[in-house]
N, C-alpha and C positions, 0 to 999 in steps of 0.2 A: 726581456725574456723572450724569445718567439715561441708562440704556444704551441708550435710544432715540438719545438724542443723540451718544453715541458711534459710533453706528453712521450717522449721518448725516454726521458729520463724518468719520469714515472715506470713507466715500463720497465727500466733496467732496474729501479728500485724494487719493484713487485720481483724481479728477476732471480733477488739474492738468495740460494737456496739454503734458507737456516737450519731446516731440518736435515738435511744432505749433511752439510758441512759439522752440524752437532755429531751427525753418526760417523764421519769420515775420523773426529777426532776422538772416538771413543772406539775406534777401529771396526765400526759395524756400517755394512750398506743397507741403508733401511730399505732401499728397494728391494731388498731381499728377506725381509725379516717383517714380522706382523704384518699388517695388511699391505705392504710393499708401498705406502702412500708416503708421499713426503710434507705430511702436517703434523699440526703440534700433538694432535690424540697419538698418531704413531711413535711417536719419542715420548711420548709419556708412557703408553705401553710398552716399548723396549727398553728404553732406557731411564724409565724413570721420573719423577713426578717434579725434580729440580729442575733436570734438562728440559722436561716439558714446558713447564713454565715459562720457562727463559725461552723457548723458540717460540712459543704462544704469544707473549710481548714484541720481540722482534719482528713477527707476521704482523702483529696488528699497528707497528711504526711503517711497517714496509707499504700501509694503506694509509695513516696517518700523516707522513710527511708529506707525500706529494701532494693534497690537499690543503694542507695548512701553509707550505713553504713555495711551493713550486707554482702553483696557480697564483697567488697572489703577486710573485716576482714576475708575471707578464704584465702587469699594468693592467689588466682588463677589468671591466666592472661590471655593476647593475644584473641586468639577467646573463649577458655574456658569460660572466665571473662564476654566476653560479652551475651554469652550463660545462664551463671549462673545469670548476673541481670537481663536475661529476665525470668527465672524460679523462681527466687526469687519475681517478679514482678506479675508473675500470680499468684503463690501461695499466695499473697496479695491479689488480685482481687479475688481468691476463696474463701478465708475467709471473705472478705466483703459480698460474694452474699450466703455463708451460714455459719454463724460466730458460731466457736466452743463456746462462751459464752452464747450462745442462743440455744444451745442443737443441731447445725448443720441445725437450721432453717432457713426461708427464710429470708434474709437480704437486702440489697438494692442491685440497678441495675449492680452496678461496675463503673458506668461513671468516678465518682469524682477520685476513685482509680485508675481506669486506666491513668486518666488523670495524675495523681501523679507520676505514672511509668513511663511514656513516658516524662514526665516533667525533670526526672533524666536521661532519657537515651539520649534524642534527644530534647533537651530545645526549640530551635529555629523553629524546625517542630511542636512541642506540640503548641507552640505560636501562629503558623499559625491556627492550629485547633481550638484554644480558639477562636480568630478573626473570625471565621467562626462563632463558637456558638455564639458568641456575635450578630453578626449581623441577625442571624435567629431567636433567642429568642426574640430580641427588636422589630423586624419586623412584628412578627408571634404570638407572646403571650407565645408559643408552646415551654414549655423546651422539652418536648419529639422530637418534630422536629428536634430543634438545636442539642442536642444529637445524633441523629441518623445521621444529617449532617454533624456535625463534625467529629463521626465516619468513614463515608466513604472519608471524606478528609485527614484522619490519615494517610491510606495506599497510599495514592496519592501522599502527599507530602514526605513520607518517602523513595518514590520510587524515586522521581524527584529531590530528595538531594544525595541521598546513591547508587542510581540505581536500577532498578527491579530487580536485581539478590543478592543482600543484603539479609542477614537472615532478617533484619526490616522489608521489606517489607512484606513478609508472615505472618509475627509476627501481623502486622498492619492490614491484613487481617483479621486473628482470631479474632482479637481486634475486628474491624467492624461487624464481623459475630454475636459475642458472643452479641454484645449492641442490633443488630436488634433481637436473639434473646429475651434477656430479657426487649425486647420493644413489644414484640407480640400482647398485649393487647392493648398497645398505638397506634400501627399502625392501628389495627383494629378501636379502636374509632377516629383515623384521616380520616379512610376513611366514617366512618359513621357520621362524625360531631359533635361528644360527646364530644371529647377529654378535660378536664380542659384546660383553658386559661386565662392567666394573662393580663386582660382586659386593664390594665393603659398602658401595653407596646403593643397592638395589633395595629398594623395600617395597616398591609398587609395581604393578603391570603396565602395559603400554598405555591400555585405556584410561585406569585411572590417573597415570602420568600427564597423558595428554589432557583431562580434563582439568588438572590441577595449571597447568601451562595456558588452558584457555581462559582459566578464571584470572591467571596473572595477566593476562592481554587486554580481558574485558574491563579489570579495575584501574591499568594502565590506561587505556583508552576514555574510559570514563573522566578521570582526570585532568587529560590533559584537552579533552572537549570541553569539560568547566574551566579549565585554566584560559583556555581560548576565548572564551564569553567573557570572561572579566574584564 
């Protein structure tokens, strides 16, 4: 397969509007309900945890499949292969944010799809970011805060594992900045105290939850540094 074809198919993969389809099958246009976002969090909010979890898994697969299958089919190797993996992942995230099948309109914020991309590229490091996400979301009840903290964790743990001169570190930084950009409205609501909160999981405030997330990042980074030194 030609690398350009792999990139196009990666974008098409990311463009599959799982949240929109789940809403349509349930008789709901998610763009007009909840936050209006076509992501797993809004599906969870509007349609419930079972459908929300299914959409989350599909969104992860949309990022993982291009990296796992499409990039290797080009027959490239070495640094070129790594770069193509990254580009295929980026194309999938772009497709999720601006899906072809919805006329390039607004899609999701890309967190779950980016998670799939990095699970395929760096599974152990991504697992630590998921641990960070879980700690923050269950302590605070804010999915947006957990997403932002996990996105911050990503370049830190990638740098700890592969070195800060590795190509994966700046890629992680770009992913973090992308998540910050797509969560601009959420950050504003967090500052104003009006952000949506899953009350059942809300136990701590924003700052204690952030401290917990940073503790997970520090512990995970220390483990990765020690592992790399063995």
